[in-house]
MDTraj code that builds the backbone (N, CA, C; nanometers):
import mdtraj as md
import numpy as np

residues = "MET ARG CYS ALA GLN PHE ARG THR ALA LEU SER ALA ARG LEU ASP GLY GLU PRO SER GLY LEU PRO ASP THR ARG LEU ASP LYS HIS VAL ALA ARG CYS THR GLY CYS ARG GLU TRP LEU ALA ARG ALA GLU GLN LEU GLY GLY HIS VAL ARG ALA ALA ALA ALA ASP GLY PRO SER ALA GLU TRP SER ALA ARG LEU SER ALA ARG LEU SER ALA GLU LEU ALA THR GLU GLN GLU GLY GLY PRO GLN ALA GLY GLN ARG".split()
xyz = np.array([
    [-14.4090, -1.0879, -2.1398],
    [-14.3764, -0.9875, -2.0403],
    [-14.3911, -0.8499, -2.1052],
    [-14.4457, -0.7568, -2.0329],
    [-14.4699, -0.6215, -2.0845],
    [-14.3499, -0.5311, -2.0595],
    [-14.3445, -0.4240, -2.1389],
    [-14.2346, -0.3272, -2.1264],
    [-14.2280, -0.2680, -1.9857],
    [-14.3424, -0.2451, -1.9232],
    [-14.3429, -0.1878, -1.7882],
    [-14.2645, -0.2768, -1.6916],
    [-14.2758, -0.4062, -1.7076],
    [-14.2027, -0.4988, -1.6206],
    [-14.0527, -0.4934, -1.6491],
    [-14.0174, -0.4826, -1.7774],
    [-13.8765, -0.4692, -1.8121],
    [-13.8207, -0.3372, -1.7577],
    [-13.8986, -0.2311, -1.7664],
    [-13.8517, -0.1008, -1.7184],
    [-13.8339, -0.1008, -1.5672],
    [-13.9203, -0.1704, -1.4966],
    [-13.9043, -0.1831, -1.3518],
    [-13.7741, -0.2561, -1.3202],
    [-13.7478, -0.3625, -1.3950],
    [-13.6238, -0.4379, -1.3749],
    [-13.5018, -0.3538, -1.4123],
    [-13.5118, -0.2773, -1.5199],
    [-13.4018, -0.1898, -1.5603],
    [-13.3757, -0.0827, -1.4547],
    [-13.4818, -0.0283, -1.3992],
    [-13.4678, 0.0729, -1.2947],
    [-13.3962, 0.0144, -1.1736],
    [-13.4353, -0.1053, -1.1353],
    [-13.3694, -0.1711, -1.0221],
    [-13.2213, -0.1922, -1.0525],
    [-13.1917, -0.2362, -1.1731],
    [-13.0514, -0.2590, -1.2102],
    [-12.9720, -0.1285, -1.2049],
    [-13.0313, -0.0194, -1.2534],
    [-12.9637, 0.1106, -1.2479],
    [-12.9347, 0.1527, -1.1047],
    [-13.0233, 0.1163, -1.0134],
    [-13.0076, 0.1521, -0.8726],
    [-12.9168, 0.0553, -0.7970],
    [-12.8646, -0.0451, -0.8665],
    [-12.7780, -0.1426, -0.8017],
    [-12.8537, -0.2464, -0.7216],
    [-12.9827, -0.2586, -0.7478],
    [-13.0664, -0.3555, -0.6782],
    [-13.0868, -0.4776, -0.7674],
    [-13.1278, -0.5889, -0.7083],
    [-13.1580, -0.7057, -0.7913],
    [-13.2748, -0.6746, -0.8843],
    [-13.2591, -0.7082, -1.0109],
    [-13.3632, -0.6755, -1.1087],
    [-13.4710, -0.7828, -1.1156],
    [-13.4386, -0.9016, -1.0693],
    [-13.5352, -1.0108, -1.0780],
    [-13.5327, -1.0803, -1.2130],
    [-13.4525, -1.0314, -1.3046],
    [-13.4391, -1.0917, -1.4371],
    [-13.2908, -1.1042, -1.4705],
    [-13.2572, -1.2049, -1.5495],
    [-13.1176, -1.2152, -1.5920],
    [-13.0779, -1.0943, -1.6778],
    [-12.9556, -1.0482, -1.6605],
    [-12.9079, -0.9340, -1.7383],
    [-12.9177, -0.9592, -1.8881],
    [-12.8905, -1.0824, -1.9299],
    [-12.8970, -1.1125, -2.0737],
    [-13.0384, -1.0926, -2.1272],
    [-13.1381, -1.1271, -2.0490],
    [-13.2771, -1.1079, -2.0930],
    [-13.3102, -0.9600, -2.1040],
    [-13.2681, -0.8820, -2.0062],
    [-13.2907, -0.7378, -2.0111],
    [-13.2206, -0.6764, -2.1316],
    [-13.0948, -0.7150, -2.1513],
    [-13.0173, -0.6591, -2.2616],
    [-13.0774, -0.6951, -2.3971],
    [-13.1258, -0.8183, -2.4113],
    [-13.1890, -0.8587, -2.5380],
    [-13.3151, -0.7775, -2.5636],
    [-13.3949, -0.7564, -2.4593],
    [-13.5178, -0.6791, -2.4776],
    [-13.4855, -0.5356, -2.5184],
    [-13.3904, -0.4742, -2.4501],
    [-13.3528, -0.3356, -2.4811],
    [-13.2999, -0.3261, -2.6242],
    [-13.2274, -0.4261, -2.6679],
    [-13.1738, -0.4255, -2.8041],
    [-13.2856, -0.4298, -2.9083],
    [-13.3951, -0.4978, -2.8756],
    [-13.5060, -0.5120, -2.9711],
    [-13.6127, -0.4040, -2.9580],
    [-13.6260, -0.3437, -2.8400],
    [-13.7386, -0.2536, -2.8124],
    [-13.6927, -0.1075, -2.8114],
    [-13.7357, -0.0336, -2.9108],
    [-13.6977, 0.1076, -2.9206],
    [-13.7475, 0.1880, -2.8010],
    [-13.8704, 0.1629, -2.7578],
    [-13.9280, 0.2373, -2.6448],
    [-13.8482, 0.2178, -2.5172],
    [-13.8119, 0.0942, -2.4880],
    [-13.7351, 0.0670, -2.3662],
    [-13.5916, 0.1178, -2.3791],
    [-13.5370, 0.1118, -2.4985],
    [-13.4016, 0.1641, -2.5206],
    [-13.3989, 0.3147, -2.4951],
    [-13.5009, 0.3855, -2.5458],
    [-13.5106, 0.5299, -2.5223],
    [-13.5367, 0.5596, -2.3750],
    [-13.6215, 0.4790, -2.3118],
    [-13.6504, 0.4966, -2.1691],
    [-13.5223, 0.4802, -2.0883],
    [-13.4441, 0.3766, -2.1202],
    [-13.3195, 0.3506, -2.0483],
    [-13.2209, 0.4658, -2.0666],
    [-13.2107, 0.5176, -2.1869],
    [-13.1191, 0.6300, -2.2127],
    [-13.1596, 0.7519, -2.1297],
    [-13.2903, 0.7809, -2.1227],
    [-13.3374, 0.8946, -2.0420],
    [-13.3126, 0.8707, -1.8935],
    [-13.3354, 0.7475, -1.8480],
    [-13.3138, 0.7144, -1.7069],
    [-13.1664, 0.7271, -1.6703],
    [-13.0782, 0.6822, -1.7585],
    [-12.9342, 0.6958, -1.7328],
    [-12.8926, 0.8428, -1.7300],
    [-12.9490, 0.9208, -1.8214],
    [-12.9179, 1.0642, -1.8263],
    [-12.9671, 1.1339, -1.6993],
    [-13.0887, 1.1042, -1.6580],
    [-13.1437, 1.1625, -1.5361],
    [-13.0595, 1.1240, -1.4151],
    [-13.0200, 0.9971, -1.4088],
    [-12.9354, 0.9520, -1.2988],
    [-12.8040, 1.0284, -1.2934],
    [-12.7482, 1.0571, -1.4095],
    [-12.6251, 1.1363, -1.4148],
    [-12.6455, 1.2768, -1.3630],
    [-12.7584, 1.3370, -1.3993],
    [-12.7890, 1.4725, -1.3506],
    [-12.8076, 1.4722, -1.1995],
    [-12.8764, 1.3721, -1.1478],
    [-12.9007, 1.3640, -1.0035],
    [-12.7691, 1.3456, -0.9290],
    [-12.6826, 1.2572, -0.9788],
    [-12.5523, 1.2365, -0.9131],
    [-12.4684, 1.3635, -0.9174],
    [-12.4713, 1.4345, -1.0290],
    [-12.3938, 1.5586, -1.0409],
    [-12.4460, 1.6637, -0.9437],
    [-12.5776, 1.6757, -0.9334],
    [-12.6359, 1.7743, -0.8423],
    [-12.6043, 1.7388, -0.6969],
    [-12.6079, 1.6109, -0.6653],
    [-12.5775, 1.5685, -0.5287],
    [-12.4320, 1.5970, -0.4945],
    [-12.3445, 1.5808, -0.5921],
    [-12.2021, 1.6055, -0.5682],
    [-12.1753, 1.7540, -0.5468],
    [-12.2493, 1.8381, -0.6175],
    [-12.2308, 1.9829, -0.6054],
    [-12.2917, 2.0383, -0.4778],
    [-12.3920, 1.9720, -0.4253],
    [-12.4614, 2.0216, -0.3073],
    [-12.5568, 2.1341, -0.3459],
    [-12.6266, 2.1896, -0.2490],
    [-12.7222, 2.2954, -0.2789],
    [-12.6510, 2.4222, -0.3256],
    [-12.7220, 2.4990, -0.4065],
    [-12.6643, 2.6240, -0.4570],
    [-12.6508, 2.7258, -0.3440],
    [-12.5672, 2.8246, -0.3671],
    [-12.5479, 2.9307, -0.2681],
    [-12.6780, 3.0072, -0.2457],
    [-12.7547, 3.0275, -0.3537],
    [-12.8823, 3.0998, -0.3415],
    [-12.9802, 3.0215, -0.2539],
    [-12.9882, 2.8907, -0.2762],
    [-13.0795, 2.8076, -0.1977],
    [-13.0389, 2.8108, -0.0510],
    [-12.9095, 2.7976, -0.0244],
    [-12.8603, 2.7996, 0.1130],
    [-12.8911, 2.9325, 0.1810],
    [-12.8752, 3.0433, 0.1072],
    [-12.9028, 3.1759, 0.1634],
    [-13.0514, 3.1908, 0.1963],
    [-13.1395, 3.1443, 0.1064],
    [-13.2843, 3.1523, 0.1324],
    [-13.3217, 3.0696, 0.2544],
    [-13.2649, 2.9499, 0.2662],
    [-13.2944, 2.8644, 0.3806],
    [-13.2475, 2.9301, 0.5098],
    [-13.1277, 2.9838, 0.5087],
    [-13.0743, 3.0493, 0.6275],
    [-13.1611, 3.1675, 0.6687],
    [-13.2039, 3.2479, 0.5723],
    [-13.2888, 3.3638, 0.6029],
    [-13.4222, 3.3197, 0.6603],
    [-13.4801, 3.2150, 0.6034],
    [-13.6095, 3.1672, 0.6525],
    [-13.5970, 3.1123, 0.7940],
    [-13.4921, 3.0344, 0.8193],
    [-13.4728, 2.9804, 0.9537],
    [-13.4487, 3.0910, 1.0552],
    [-13.3734, 3.1925, 1.0159],
    [-13.3484, 3.3056, 1.1058],
    [-13.4782, 3.3789, 1.1368],
    [-13.5615, 3.3984, 1.0358],
    [-13.6896, 3.4664, 1.0557],
    [-13.7805, 3.3850, 1.1471],
    [-13.7846, 3.2540, 1.1276],
    [-13.8677, 3.1692, 1.2136],
    [-13.8175, 3.1714, 1.3575],
    [-13.6875, 3.1660, 1.3756],
    [-13.6302, 3.1699, 1.5095],
    [-13.6636, 3.3020, 1.5781],
    [-13.6525, 3.4118, 1.5058],
    [-13.6843, 3.5430, 1.5625],
    [-13.8314, 3.5494, 1.6022],
    [-13.9187, 3.4961, 1.5197],
    [-14.0613, 3.4963, 1.5494],
    [-14.0899, 3.4141, 1.6749],
    [-14.0271, 3.2985, 1.6865],
    [-14.0473, 3.2135, 1.8032],
    [-13.9949, 3.2812, 1.9304],
    [-13.8815, 3.3484, 1.9204],
    [-13.8235, 3.4146, 2.0373],
    [-13.9112, 3.5316, 2.0819],
    [-13.9846, 3.5911, 1.9891],
    [-14.0740, 3.7026, 2.0236],
    [-14.2083, 3.6509, 2.0746],
    [-14.2280, 3.5188, 2.0694],
    [-14.3548, 3.4625, 2.1142],
    [-14.4638, 3.4786, 2.0116],
    [-14.4246, 3.4845, 1.8859],
    [-14.5184, 3.5017, 1.7759],
    [-14.6045, 3.3800, 1.7529],
    [-14.6820, 3.3799, 1.6446],
    [-14.7803, 3.2762, 1.6193],
    [-14.7198, 3.1371, 1.6025],
    [-14.5931, 3.1270, 1.5678],
    [-14.5361, 2.9956, 1.5488],
    [-14.4639, 2.9455, 1.6743],
    [-14.4662, 3.0230, 1.7791],
    [-14.3965, 2.9845, 1.9010],
    [-14.4521, 2.8519, 1.9523],
    [-14.3620, 2.7604, 1.9766],
    [-14.4018, 2.6315, 2.0314],
    [-14.4644, 2.5373, 1.9315],
    [-14.4827, 2.5767, 1.8091],
    [-14.5423, 2.4899, 1.7086],
    [-14.4332, 2.4223, 1.6293],
    [-14.4139, 2.2971, 1.6489],
    [-14.3161, 2.2173, 1.5717],
    [-14.3655, 2.0778, 1.5646],
])
top = md.Topology()
chain = top.add_chain()
for i, resn in enumerate(residues, 1):
    res = top.add_residue(resn, chain, resSeq=i)
    for name in ("N", "CA", "C"):
        top.add_atom(name, md.element.get_by_symbol(name[0]), res)
traj = md.Trajectory(xyz[None], top)
C-alpha cells in the first residue's frame, strides 16, 4: 500500500469518517513512516487553525467590506444600472 492511500485514510479519520483501514494499521504506518507522520502533524495543525477560524467567525474588516459591496450593488440595481435584474 502506498503512502497516498494511507494519507487518504488518515484524512478520513481526521474528518470523523470511516477510513477503510483498521486504526492499528494506520497507527503502525505513521509510527514507521516519517513522511506520513509529518503529513499527519501538518493536517492536524491545519484542522486546528480551520476550527479556530470558524469559531471566531469572519473578521470585522471582512464583514465591513461585504456590507459595503452589497450596499453598492443594491444601490446600482435600484438605479437600474448595468447589474439590474442580473442574478
